[in-house]
KEDO-672032 format. One record per atom (N, C-alpha, C, O): x, y, z. Coordinates in steps of 0.02 Angstrom, whole numbers, padded with zeros to 5 digits, always signed. Layout:
BEGIN
XYZ;...
END
This chain:
BEGIN
-01035+02035-01369;-00967+02039-01334;-00927+01988-01345;-00943+01929-01336;-00867+02012-01368;-00816+01965-01388;-00796+01918-01326;-00795+01941-01268;-00781+01851-01342;-00763+01810-01291;-00693+01817-01268;-00649+01818-01311;-00678+01823-01204;-00602+01830-01185;-00570+01769-01204;-00597+01714-01200;-00515+01780-01225;-00465+01722-01232;-00422+01712-01180;-00399+01760-01149;-00405+01644-01163;-00365+01627-01105;-00295+01659-01113;-00266+01667-01167;-00270+01677-01047;-00202+01704-01048;-00152+01653-01080;-00165+01593-01077;-00102+01673-01108;-00046+01622-01136;-00006+01600-01074;-00008+01628-01019;+00032+01547-01091;+00090+01527-01045;+00062+01467-01001;+00095+01450-00952;+00005+01436-01017;-00018+01382-00978;-00060+01326-01023;-00084+01338-01079;-00064+01269-00993;-00106+01223-01028;-00168+01197-00983;-00158+01192-00922;-00224+01183-01006;-00280+01166-00963;-00291+01096-00990;-00297+01087-01051;-00294+01042-00945;-00317+00972-00954;-00372+00950-00914;-00379+00975-00859;-00413+00905-00933;-00461+00876-00892;-00436+00843-00830;-00384+00810-00834;-00470+00848-00769;-00452+00819-00704;-00464+00740-00715;-00519+00721-00734;-00416+00700-00704;-00431+00627-00722;-00485+00606-00672;-00489+00628-00614;-00527+00559-00701;-00582+00535-00655;-00553+00494-00592;-00576+00499-00535;-00502+00455-00611;-00475+00414-00554;-00452+00460-00499;-00456+00443-00440;-00430+00513-00517;-00398+00561-00460;-00455+00582-00419;-00439+00600-00363;-00519+00582-00435;-00575+00606-00396;-00579+00553-00341;-00592+00572-00284;-00568+00489-00353;-00568+00440-00301;-00517+00447-00252;-00530+00429-00194;-00455+00474-00268;-00398+00490-00222;-00424+00554-00176;-00412+00557-00116;-00457+00599-00206;-00480+00652-00161;-00529+00633-00115;-00527+00656-00058;-00580+00588-00138;-00630+00567-00091;-00597+00518-00034;-00621+00516+00023;-00540+00479-00053;-00514+00428-00003;-00479+00480+00048;-00487+00470+00108;-00442+00532+00027;-00411+00581+00076;-00458+00613+00117;-00444+00620+00176;-00516+00634+00093;-00565+00661+00138;-00588+00616+00196;-00597+00635+00254;-00597+00550+00172;-00617+00497+00221;-00561+00493+00275;-00571+00494+00336;-00502+00487+00244;-00450+00484+00294;-00431+00536+00346;-00402+00523+00398;-00450+00593+00329;-00441+00650+00372;-00489+00648+00433;-00480+00686+00481;-00536+00606+00429;-00584+00600+00491;-00564+00545+00535;-00601+00533+00583;-00503+00504+00523;-00485+00461+00561;-00434+00484+00619;-00400+00535+00611;-00430+00450+00669;-00382+00473+00722;-00315+00433+00715;-00300+00387+00752;-00278+00455+00664;-00218+00423+00652;-00160+00441+00691;-00156+00496+00717;-00116+00399+00697;-00049+00414+00725;+00005+00383+00682;-00002+00327+00656;+00067+00426+00673;+00113+00407+00627;+00175+00383+00667;+00189+00406+00722;+00210+00335+00637;+00273+00315+00660;+00325+00305+00610;+00313+00278+00556;+00380+00325+00624;+00432+00323+00570;+00497+00278+00592;+00523+00278+00647;+00516+00243+00537;+00570+00193+00562;+00609+00182+00503;+00598+00212+00450;+00665+00129+00512;+00702+00107+00460;+00705+00026+00471;+00705-00001+00527;+00707-00004+00416;+00710-00077+00422;+00769-00106+00377;+00775-00092+00317;+00807-00145+00410;+00876-00170+00377;+00843-00224+00316;+00809-00274+00329;+00860-00201+00256;+00834-00243+00195;+00894-00265+00164;+00885-00285+00106;+00956-00268+00186;+01014-00290+00153;+01005-00359+00132;+01013-00369+00071;+00990-00407+00168;+00985-00475+00145;+00932-00490+00090;+00947-00524+00041;+00869-00463+00098;+00826-00481+00043;+00842-00442-00026;+00824-00464-00080;+00878-00381-00019;+00898-00350-00084;+00956-00389-00109;+00959-00396-00170;+01006-00415-00070;+01055-00452-00093;+01033-00511-00127;+01063-00528-00178;+00978-00551-00102;+00956-00604-00132;+00922-00589-00204;+00927-00628-00252;+00887-00529-00206;+00856-00507-00267;+00903-00486-00320;+00889-00497-00379;+00957-00458-00302;+01014-00447-00348;+01049-00504-00381;+01062-00506-00441;+01065-00557-00332;+01094-00614-00356;+01053-00655-00397;+01076-00690-00442;+00988-00652-00382;+00945-00702-00426;+00943-00664-00498;+00943-00700-00548;+00940-00599-00505;+00938-00568-00564;+00998-00580-00604;+00994-00588-00664;+01064-00582-00567;+01119-00600-00609;+01124-00672-00626;+01158-00688-00675;+01091-00719-00591;+01099-00785-00607;+01037-00803-00664;+01045-00845-00708;+00985-00770-00657;+00932-00797-00703;+00909-00736-00753;+00875-00749-00802;+00928-00672-00739;+00904-00625-00781;+00831-00597-00762;+00807-00549-00793;+00800-00626-00714;+00733-00601-00689;+00739-00560-00633;+00778-00574-00587;+00701-00506-00635;+00697-00458-00576;+00638-00479-00532;+00582-00488-00555;+00655-00485-00466;+00601-00498-00420;+00580-00434-00396;+00618-00385-00398;+00520-00432-00372;+00485-00372-00344;+00503-00354-00273;+00484-00392-00229;+00538-00302-00257;+00553-00285-00193;+00490-00258-00153;+00480-00270-00094;+00453-00224-00189;+00387-00196-00160;+00343-00268-00143;+00314-00276-00089;+00343-00307-00185;+00305-00371-00178;+00324-00413-00121;+00283-00446-00091;+00392-00410-00106;+00421-00451-00048;+00397-00412+00016;+00375-00444+00064;+00400-00345+00018;+00385-00301+00076;+00313-00323+00091;+00299-00343+00147;+00266-00319+00043;+00193-00338+00051;+00181-00404+00071;+00135-00416+00111;+00221-00453+00046;+00214-00523+00068;+00232-00527+00148;+00196-00561+00185;+00287-00492+00175;+00304-00499+00241;+00256-00462+00279;+00238-00488+00332;+00230-00399+00260;+00173-00364+00291;+00113-00410+00303;+00091-00416+00361;+00086-00441+00254;+00034-00479+00251;+00038-00535+00305;-00007-00545+00346;+00095-00568+00301;+00105-00629+00348;+00101-00596+00430;+00070-00622+00476;+00136-00538+00435;+00137-00510+00496;+00067-00489+00533;+00052-00503+00590;+00032-00455+00491;-00034-00436+00503;-00082-00491+00516;-00126-00486+00559;-00071-00547+00476;-00119-00609+00490;-00098-00637+00548;-00144-00670+00573;-00046-00638+00583;-00019-00655+00645;-00037-00610+00702;-00032-00629+00761;-00061-00547+00685;-00073-00491+00733;-00134-00461+00711;-00135-00403+00688;-00193-00500+00716;-00259-00471+00683;-00278-00403+00707;-00308-00366+00668;-00263-00382+00769;-00281-00315+00791;-00257-00257+00750;-00284-00202+00752;-00200-00272+00711;-00175-00221+00673;-00212-00196+00614;-00199-00142+00586;-00262-00241+00595;-00308-00216+00551;-00381-00227+00568;-00424-00249+00531;-00387-00207+00632;-00454-00208+00662;-00494-00150+00636;-00469-00099+00614;-00563-00163+00640;-00608-00102+00617;-00662-00101+00668;-00695-00149+00688;-00667-00034+00686;-00719-00019+00746;-00783+00002+00716;-00784+00041+00669;-00838-00022+00743;-00903-00008+00731;-00943+00000+00791;-00966-00048+00822;-00954+00068+00810;-00996+00080+00881;-00954+00043+00927;-00893+00051+00929;-00990-00002+00967;-00959-00024+01026;-00933-00094+01012;-00933-00134+01059;-00910-00113+00952;-00880-00182+00931;-00821-00166+00895;-00815-00113+00864;-00768-00217+00896;-00713-00220+00853;-00704-00279+00819;-00699-00334+00847;-00702-00270+00754;-00704-00333+00705;-00632-00352+00691;-00595-00306+00675;-00610-00410+00695;-00547-00440+00687;-00550-00494+00627;-00575-00549+00638;-00527-00478+00575;-00529-00514+00514;-00474-00565+00506;-00417-00548+00522;-00486-00630+00480;-00441-00679+00473;-00399-00665+00410;-00338-00674+00411;-00432-00643+00355;-00401-00633+00291;-00373-00552+00286;-00408-00506+00307;-00317-00543+00260;-00282-00476+00260;-00292-00461+00182;-00262-00491+00138;-00336-00411+00172;-00343-00384+00103;-00307-00323+00096;-00322-00276+00133;-00258-00316+00052;-00211-00265+00046;-00234-00215-00013;-00243-00235-00070;-00240-00154+00004;-00253-00110-00051;-00190-00068-00069;-00157-00042-00025;-00176-00062-00128;-00118-00017-00146;-00131+00010-00221;-00180-00006-00254;-00086+00050-00240;-00092+00087-00305;-00033+00061-00347;+00025+00062-00326;-00053+00035-00413;-00003+00019-00458;-00011+00057-00519;-00067+00074-00540;+00050+00072-00551;+00044+00102-00617;+00033+00059-00672;+00074+00016-00685;-00025+00067-00710;-00042+00024-00761;-00034+00057-00826;-00039+00118-00828;-00021+00021-00881;-00020+00049-00944;-00091+00046-00975;-00118-00007-00990;-00119+00111-00984;-00187+00114-01011;-00174+00173-01072;-00148+00229-01065;-00199+00143-01129;-00197+00185-01191;-00132+00208-01202;-00125+00268-01212;-00079+00168-01201;-00013+00187-01205;+00025+00236-01150;+00083+00256-01157;-00014+00249-01097;+00008+00292-01048;+00009+00254-00976;-00030+00209-00962;+00052+00277-00936;+00053+00243-00863;+00006+00291-00820;+00010+00352-00817;-00042+00250-00787;-00083+00285-00743;-00090+00247-00678;-00092+00186-00675;-00092+00287-00629;-00101+00258-00561;-00174+00231-00547;-00223+00267-00549;-00175+00166-00532;-00240+00136-00528;-00245+00098-00460;-00195+00067-00441;-00301+00097-00423;-00311+00055-00364;-00311-00016-00376;-00338-00039-00426;-00279-00052-00331;-00276-00130-00335;-00278-00162-00273;-00247-00138-00226;-00314-00220-00267;-00316-00250-00203;-00281-00323-00212;-00282-00352-00266;-00253-00347-00162;-00238-00419-00156;-00270-00454-00097;-00254-00449-00038;-00315-00489-00121;-00364-00519-00066;-00324-00580-00039;-00283-00613-00072;-00342-00592+00028;-00313-00641+00072;-00233-00644+00062;-00204-00698+00061;-00204-00590+00057;-00132-00589+00047;-00093-00632+00101;-00041-00660+00085;-00116-00637+00156;-00080-00676+00209;-00078-00748+00192;-00039-00784+00223;-00118-00773+00144;-00121-00844+00129;-00078-00849+00064;-00073-00906+00041;-00050-00805+00033;-00020-00809-00027;+00061-00816-00014;+00085-00800+00040;+00096-00838-00064;+00166-00844-00061;+00199-00776-00095;+00164-00735-00126;+00255-00770-00088;+00282-00711-00110;+00275-00717-00194;+00253-00668-00225;+00289-00766-00224;+00279-00775-00296;+00209-00761-00320;+00200-00737-00376;+00158-00775-00279;+00087-00766-00290;+00079-00686-00298;+00058-00660-00349;+00098-00652-00241;+00095-00579-00233;+00133-00544-00290;+00111-00493-00317;+00189-00573-00308;+00231-00536-00361;+00187-00550-00423;+00173-00500-00456;+00167-00599-00441;+00131-00612-00499;+00077-00573-00506;+00068-00546-00561;+00030-00561-00453;-00029-00523-00455;-00010-00451-00468;-00043-00420-00509;+00043-00421-00434;+00065-00360-00445;+00087-00344-00519;+00067-00294-00550;+00128-00391-00543;+00152-00379-00613;+00088-00383-00669;+00087-00350-00721;+00042-00425-00649;-00013-00430-00698;-00061-00368-00695;-00093-00348-00745;-00064-00335-00623;-00103-00276-00622;-00057-00216-00663;-00085-00168-00690;+00007-00225-00662;+00040-00168-00693;+00034-00174-00775;+00044-00126-00812;+00017-00236-00798;+00005-00247-00867;-00070-00237-00884;-00091-00246-00941;-00109-00218-00834;-00183-00213-00849;-00220-00286-00850;-00277-00292-00873;-00187-00335-00827;-00212-00397-00826;-00261-00416-00765;-00234-00429-00711;-00321-00419-00768;-00369-00425-00710;-00422-00481-00717;-00447-00494-00771;-00434-00511-00666;-00491-00556-00676;-00555-00520-00686;-00559-00459-00679;-00612-00563-00704;-00675-00531-00722;-00702-00489-00673;-00729-00435-00687;-00696-00516-00608;-00729-00481-00544;-00696-00413-00530;-00728-00364-00509;-00630-00412-00542;-00590-00348-00527;-00617-00296-00591;-00628-00236-00581;-00624-00324-00644;-00642-00272-00708;-00714-00249-00692;-00728-00190-00702;-00760-00293-00667;-00832-00270-00658;-00830-00218-00605;-00857-00163-00614;-00796-00232-00545;-00791-00181-00497;-00764-00117-00513;-00786-00064-00489;-00715-00123-00556;-00676-00057-00581;-00724-00017-00619;-00728+00044-00612;-00764-00054-00666;-00810-00017-00707;-00867+00022-00662;-00887+00078-00676;-00887-00011-00615;-00934+00016-00564;-00908+00077-00529;-00941+00128-00522;-00843+00068-00505;-00812+00124-00475;-00804+00188-00508;-00810+00242-00478;-00788+00182-00575;-00780+00228-00623;-00841+00267-00634;-00840+00328-00644;-00896+00227-00633;-00967+00262-00644;-00981+00302-00579;-01013+00355-00583;-00960+00279-00522;-00976+00312-00461;-00943+00378-00460;-00971+00430-00443;-00874+00372-00480;-00828+00433-00480;-00851+00490-00526;-00828+00547-00520;-00896+00474-00572;-00923+00531-00616;-00985+00561-00590;-01012+00607-00620;-01013+00531-00528;-01071+00561-00503;-01052+00626-00462;-00994+00638-00448;-01105+00669-00443;-01096+00730-00403;-01068+00705-00333;-01085+00651-00308;-01023+00750-00303;-00992+00732-00236;-01036+00715-00183;-01018+00673-00141;-01098+00745-00180;-01150+00735-00132;-01179+00665-00130;-01196+00635-00079;-01184+00642-00196;-01208+00572-00207;-01156+00520-00194;-01167+00466-00167;-01089+00545-00217;-01038+00492-00200;-01030+00482-00118;-01016+00427-00093;-01042+00541-00080;-01040+00534-00007;-01091+00486+00014;-01074+00441+00052;-01151+00489-00007;-01208+00451+00018;-01185+00373+00001;-01197+00329+00042;-01156+00359-00050;-01140+00299-00077;-01083+00270-00030;-01086+00215-00001;-01035+00311-00027;-00977+00293+00027;-01005+00277+00099;-00978+00234+00134;-01055+00312+00118;-01078+00304+00193;-01113+00238+00191;-01106+00198+00238;-01153+00224+00135;-01184+00165+00128;-01131+00107+00126;-01142+00058+00162;-01083+00109+00094;-01032+00056+00085;-00993+00044+00151;-00968-00010+00166;-00990+00102+00188;-00945+00094+00255;-00989+00083+00308;-00967+00092+00365;-01057+00060+00297;-01105+00053+00354;-01080-00005+00408;-01093-00004+00468;-01043-00050+00376;-01021-00105+00427;-00950-00126+00399;-00932-00116+00342;-00913-00156+00446;-00844-00173+00430;-00835-00230+00371;-00782-00238+00340;-00886-00262+00362;-00884-00317+00312;-00887-00279+00237;-00862-00303+00186;-00921-00221+00240;-00927-00187+00170;-00856-00152+00164;-00828-00151+00110;-00829-00125+00214;-00764-00088+00211;-00709-00146+00178;-00674-00139+00128;-00713-00200+00218;-00660-00248+00197;-00677-00272+00120;-00629-00281+00083;-00736-00280+00099;-00757-00297+00031;-00735-00255-00018;-00707-00278-00068;-00748-00185-00008;-00739-00136-00059;-00678-00097-00049;-00654-00067-00097;-00649-00092+00011;-00584-00051+00018;-00529-00088+00038;-00473-00064+00029;-00536-00142+00064;-00473-00192+00101;-00466-00168+00171;-00502-00123+00193;-00416-00200+00210;-00408-00189+00276;-00340-00160+00293;-00329-00136+00349;-00290-00161+00243;-00227-00138+00249;-00208-00092+00190;-00221-00114+00134;-00182-00034+00196;-00161+00003+00143;-00082+00011+00131;-00045+00022+00179;-00061+00005+00075;+00020+00008+00061;+00029+00055+00002;-00002+00046-00051;+00073+00107+00012;+00094+00153-00043;+00164+00148-00039;+00196+00146+00013;+00191+00146-00111;+00267+00142-00116;+00297+00199-00153;+00332+00191-00204;+00281+00262-00123;+00303+00322-00152;+00383+00319-00158;+00408+00347-00207;+00420+00290-00115;+00488+00297-00108;+00521+00258-00165;+00575+00275-00188;+00482+00203-00188;+00515+00177-00255;+00532+00214-00306;+00575+00193-00346;+00500+00280-00312;+00516+00323-00367;+00559+00386-00353;+00565+00432-00394;+00588+00384-00294;+00629+00445-00268;+00697+00415-00251;+00710+00355-00247;+00740+00468-00243;+00808+00455-00223;+00825+00499-00159;+00788+00544-00141;+00883+00481-00126;+00902+00511-00064;+00861+00480-00011;+00824+00432-00023;+00866+00508+00052;+00834+00479+00108;+00774+00521+00127;+00782+00582+00134;+00712+00490+00135;+00653+00515+00152;+00595+00475+00172;+00592+00415+00159;+00551+00505+00203;+00488+00471+00228;+00428+00510+00198;+00434+00565+00172;+00371+00477+00203;+00313+00510+00178;+00251+00499+00235;+00246+00446+00266;+00211+00550+00242;+00161+00545+00288;+00094+00542+00242;+00083+00588+00202;+00053+00490+00246;-00001+00478+00209;-00066+00512+00240;-00065+00526+00300;-00121+00524+00203;-00183+00536+00233;-00222+00466+00210;-00235+00453+00152;-00235+00430+00260;-00262+00361+00246;-00323+00345+00287;-00335+00370+00341;-00363+00299+00255;-00422+00276+00287;-00421+00207+00325;-00454+00201+00377;-00383+00154+00300;-00374+00092+00331;-00343+00103+00406;-00312+00154+00422;-00356+00052+00444;-00337+00054+00517;-00254+00045+00511;-00222+00062+00560;-00225+00024+00461;-00156+00020+00457;-00139+00038+00384;-00170+00011+00338;-00091+00084+00375;-00068+00098+00312;+00011+00099+00320;+00037+00131+00366;+00049+00064+00273;+00119+00068+00275;+00139+00102+00211;+00114+00090+00156;+00187+00147+00225;+00209+00191+00166;+00279+00178+00161;+00315+00190+00209;+00303+00153+00103;+00373+00134+00092;+00404+00199+00058;+00384+00226+00007;+00460+00218+00100;+00501+00269+00077;+00562+00252+00039;+00559+00204+00000;+00616+00285+00045;+00680+00269-00004;+00712+00216+00034;+00697+00203+00092;+00765+00178-00004;+00814+00140+00025;+00880+00169+00024;+00905+00186-00029;+00910+00174+00078;+00985+00210+00079;+01034+00164+00112;+01020+00121+00154;+01092+00177+00088;+01149+00139+00116;+01185+00183+00172;+01203+00241+00162;+01194+00151+00227;+01233+00183+00279;+01259+00130+00327;+01245+00071+00320;+01300+00155+00379;+01334+00106+00427;+01288+00077+00477;+01249+00114+00507;+01291+00021+00488;+01253-00017+00535;+01301-00061+00578;+01357-00076+00558;+01276-00081+00638;+01320-00129+00679;+01297-00208+00679;+01245-00226+00708;+01330-00244+00651;+01313-00312+00650;+01363-00352+00690;+01423-00346+00676;+01344-00395+00742;+01393-00435+00773;+01455-00388+00800;+01513-00407+00797;+01438-00335+00823;+01482-00277+00852;+01533-00254+00800;+01585-00229+00821;+01523-00258+00740;+01558-00232+00684;+01519-00189+00643;+01460-00204+00630;+01545-00134+00620;+01517-00085+00577;+01524-00105+00502;+01577-00115+00473;+01463-00110+00477;+01451-00131+00409;+01410-00087+00370;+01367-00053+00399;+01419-00083+00306;+01371-00041+00266;+01312-00083+00247;+01317-00134+00212;+01252-00057+00273;+01196-00088+00260;+01141-00050+00223;+01144+00012+00218;+01089-00086+00195;+01037-00046+00164;+00977-00046+00211;+00959-00094+00244;+00944+00018+00209;+00890+00024+00253;+00834+00053+00217;+00842+00100+00178;+00774+00026+00231;+00714+00052+00201;+00678+00099+00252;+00662+00080+00309;+00667+00166+00226;+00632+00209+00270;+00565+00188+00257;+00544+00174+00201;+00529+00186+00317;+00454+00161+00319;+00411+00205+00371;+00431+00225+00426;+00351+00215+00343;+00300+00250+00397;+00240+00206+00410;+00203+00187+00365;+00233+00191+00474;+00170+00157+00500;+00113+00212+00513;+00126+00260+00549;+00060+00207+00489;+00006+00249+00507;-00055+00200+00533;-00080+00155+00499;-00074+00217+00599;-00119+00175+00629;-00177+00211+00652;-00169+00271+00665;-00239+00183+00660;-00296+00214+00687;-00287+00204+00760;-00286+00147+00783;-00280+00257+00798;-00274+00248+00871;-00334+00217+00912;-00327+00188+00965;-00391+00228+00882;-00452+00209+00908;-00451+00128+00922;-00478+00101+00970;-00417+00094+00874;-00415+00016+00881;-00345-00014+00898;-00339-00071+00921;-00291+00030+00884;-00227-00001+00897;-00187+00054+00943;-00184+00115+00933;-00158+00016+00994;-00120+00047+01042;-00046+00041+01026;-00023+00001+00986;-00007+00087+01065;+00070+00089+01048;+00110+00022+01053;+00146-00001+01009;+00098-00007+01114;+00132-00067+01126;+00120-00126+01075;+00167-00153+01046;+00060-00143+01068;+00047-00197+01017;+00077-00172+00951;+00109-00211+00917;+00069-00114+00932;+00100-00095+00871;+00173-00102+00867;+00198-00124+00815;+00210-00084+00919;+00282-00092+00928;+00299-00163+00923;+00352-00174+00893;+00269-00211+00944;+00274-00282+00948;+00275-00306+00879;+00319-00341+00856;+00217-00283+00843;+00200-00301+00775;+00257-00272+00722;+00276-00307+00675;+00279-00212+00733;+00335-00191+00691;+00403-00232+00707;+00437-00252+00660;+00420-00241+00765;+00482-00284+00777;+00480-00358+00748;+00531-00389+00736;+00415-00384+00739;+00406-00444+00711;+00415-00438+00637;+00449-00479+00606;+00387-00389+00609;+00393-00377+00537;+00463-00366+00516;+00483-00387+00462;+00508-00328+00563;+00571-00313+00548;+00617-00372+00552;+00667-00374+00516;+00601-00420+00593;+00636-00483+00597;+00619-00526+00538;+00661-00568+00520;+00562-00521+00505;+00546-00566+00448;+00581-00537+00391;+00608-00576+00352;+00585-00472+00379;+00610-00438+00326;+00689-00444+00319;+00720-00465+00270;+00714-00422+00380;+00793-00425+00381;+00827-00495+00380;+00887-00497+00367;+00789-00557+00393;+00809-00621+00388;+00789-00643+00315;+00810-00697+00294;+00750-00604+00278;+00739-00630+00206;+00685-00685+00211;+00679-00725+00164;+00649-00689+00261;+00602-00748+00265;+00558-00749+00209;+00532-00696+00192;+00544-00806+00174;+00502-00817+00117;+00540-00820+00049;+00512-00838-00003;+00608-00800+00051;+00647-00788-00010;+00700-00857-00009;+00754-00858-00039;+00678-00910+00029;+00729-00963+00038;+00742-00998-00037;+00796-01019-00055;+00684-00999-00075;+00690-01031-00148;+00728-00987-00192;+00742-01007-00249;+00745-00927-00171;+00782-00885-00225;+00854-00873-00204;+00888-00832-00235;+00876-00905-00158;+00945-00896-00135;+00994-00920-00180;+01054-00915-00166;
END
């Protein structure tokens, strides 16, 4: 019997191995009792500093890196925001390990790859920016390279076996922190225009999704001014994070960002 030829008008490509990890991550995230909050943060001052610094020096500072810097500091001062529950106990960690996706150049093509910033709350903005830029260029330390190689091997296993491995890794909060991080950041808005928010499917107790930056009127000192606002989504695990503490954390984060805290050396 002759083999049937594929219908014309389409192309079939292999499903990227790294995308298998994204699917697994979302399946885990759907089991969480997450609550989403949408907001806007005034980023006029830090973006002004970033623009002025580029005009003076020709160097572009990372806006995403700055938001990550402020977020890490705020979570470090509000440890309950990245707490992890295990049965009748809640684990509060001193170090804030941030997991995010960066686009790396691999074999001449850009590919989204997972990346972690360990102890981000102890690092300066410059430290975080350098780590992100290095990751985008595929520059990693030996430990990161080793773990990534192991992860790619796991992703090639059958799903039933991957589930067993994930369950083993997530058997206690220390393993979760070590292999997945405690806070998630996604910057989908950095590649979009217009005004918009995103709702993630996430596994960490706290995930911050950066939307678009838009210009619109704001009131400063009782005067109407054109300001820049970052659309931002906060996703929290309601099992360990309540509304009032989350609101106070967000207010603290807004104050840090709007005042351009940490950018004093770049003014």
